[in-house]
C-alpha positions as CSV (number, residue, x, y, z in Angstrom):
1,X,-0.6,-0.5,-0.1
2,X,1.1,3.3,-0.9
3,X,0.3,6.4,1.0
4,X,0.7,10.0,0.8
5,X,2.3,11.9,3.8
6,X,0.7,15.3,4.1
7,X,1.8,15.8,7.9
8,X,3.6,13.5,10.7
9,X,3.9,14.9,14.2
10,X,6.5,13.2,16.1
11,X,7.0,13.7,19.3
12,X,10.6,12.3,20.8
13,X,12.0,12.5,23.6
14,X,15.8,12.9,23.8
15,X,18.8,11.2,25.9
16,X,18.5,7.4,25.1
17,X,22.1,6.0,26.1
18,X,23.4,9.5,26.2
19,X,20.9,11.1,29.2
20,X,20.2,14.4,29.1
21,X,16.7,14.1,28.2
22,X,14.4,16.6,27.1
23,X,11.5,16.9,24.6
24,X,11.3,17.9,21.2
25,X,7.9,17.7,18.6
26,X,9.1,17.5,15.0
27,X,7.1,17.6,11.4
28,X,8.0,17.3,8.1
29,X,7.5,21.6,8.1
30,X,9.2,22.1,10.9
31,X,9.4,23.2,14.3
32,X,11.8,21.0,16.5
33,X,13.5,22.1,19.7
34,X,14.9,20.8,22.5
35,X,18.0,22.4,23.4
36,X,20.4,20.3,21.6
37,X,21.9,20.3,18.0
38,X,19.2,18.2,16.3
39,X,20.9,17.1,13.2
40,X,23.6,15.4,15.6
41,X,20.7,13.3,17.5
42,X,21.5,9.9,17.2
43,X,19.6,8.2,20.0
44,X,16.2,9.3,20.4
45,X,12.6,7.6,21.4
46,X,9.6,8.4,19.7
47,X,6.2,8.6,19.9
48,X,4.5,9.1,16.3
49,X,1.3,10.3,15.9
50,X,-1.0,9.7,12.8
51,X,-3.9,11.1,11.3
52,X,-5.8,8.3,12.0
53,X,-5.2,8.8,15.5
54,X,-2.8,5.7,15.8
55,X,0.2,6.4,18.2
56,X,2.9,4.2,17.6
57,X,7.3,4.2,19.3
58,X,10.4,3.5,18.4
59,X,13.5,4.1,19.2
60,X,15.7,5.0,16.5
61,X,20.0,4.9,16.8
62,X,22.6,5.0,14.8
63,X,24.4,2.5,13.5
64,X,28.0,4.8,15.4
65,X,25.8,4.2,18.1
66,X,25.1,0.9,18.2
67,X,28.9,0.4,17.7
68,X,29.7,3.0,20.7
69,X,27.1,1.3,23.0
70,X,28.2,-2.4,22.2
71,X,31.9,-1.3,22.9
72,X,30.3,0.0,26.4
73,X,29.2,-3.0,27.1
74,X,32.5,-5.1,26.2
75,X,33.6,-3.3,28.9
76,X,31.1,-3.3,31.7
77,X,30.1,-6.9,30.6
78,X,26.4,-5.8,29.3
79,X,25.0,-8.1,26.7
80,X,27.5,-10.6,27.4
81,X,30.3,-8.4,26.7
82,X,28.7,-6.6,23.7
83,X,28.0,-9.5,21.5
84,X,24.7,-8.4,20.4
85,X,22.3,-5.3,20.7
86,X,18.7,-5.6,21.4
87,X,16.1,-2.9,21.9
88,X,12.4,-3.0,21.4
89,X,11.1,-1.0,18.7
90,X,14.5,-0.5,17.7
91,X,15.0,1.0,14.2
92,X,18.3,1.7,13.4
93,X,19.7,4.4,10.9
94,X,22.2,5.3,8.9
95,X,22.7,9.2,9.3
96,X,22.0,11.0,12.7
97,X,19.6,14.4,12.8
98,X,16.1,14.7,13.2
99,X,15.2,15.4,10.0
100,X,16.9,12.2,8.2
101,X,14.8,10.1,10.8
102,X,12.2,11.9,10.3
103,X,12.5,11.3,6.7
104,X,13.1,8.0,7.6
105,X,9.8,8.0,9.6
106,X,8.1,9.3,6.1
107,X,9.1,7.0,3.6
108,X,8.0,4.1,5.9
109,X,4.9,5.0,6.2
110,X,4.6,5.9,2.8
111,X,5.7,2.7,1.2
112,X,3.8,0.8,4.1
113,X,6.4,-0.7,6.1
114,X,5.6,1.0,9.4
115,X,3.7,-0.9,10.6
116,X,5.8,-4.0,10.7
117,X,8.7,-1.7,12.0
118,X,7.4,0.6,14.7
119,X,5.2,-0.8,17.9
120,X,1.1,0.7,18.0
121,X,1.0,1.3,21.5
122,X,-3.2,2.3,20.9
123,X,-3.7,-1.5,20.6
C-alpha cells in the first residue's frame, strides 16, 4: 500500500543512552526544539501520531551509536560483553539528525512498512 504523508507529528524524548533528556516535537514542515543540535541526535525515543488517530513508538539509533554502545558493553559486561544489540521497537538508521529520522519515518509510512517496524501503542 502506498500512502502520501501530508503531515507527521513526531514527539521525541531525547537522551537515550547518553542521558541528556528533553522533549521535542517535529514535523516535515518544521518546528523541533530541545536545546541540542538536532542534526547530531543519534539516539532517540519517538512517539508518532498519525492522522488516523493511531500512536506508535520507536527507539531510533544510528549504526555508529550502536557500535559505541556495544564497545561500552564489551567493557562493562552488558549484553554478553557487547556481543549483541537488541531493543524493543528499535530502528537503526545510517545517518544522525532529526530531519533524517523524520524522512525515514515518512518513507516507512509512504511505502507501507511502518506498521511492521514500529510498535503501535493504542491497541
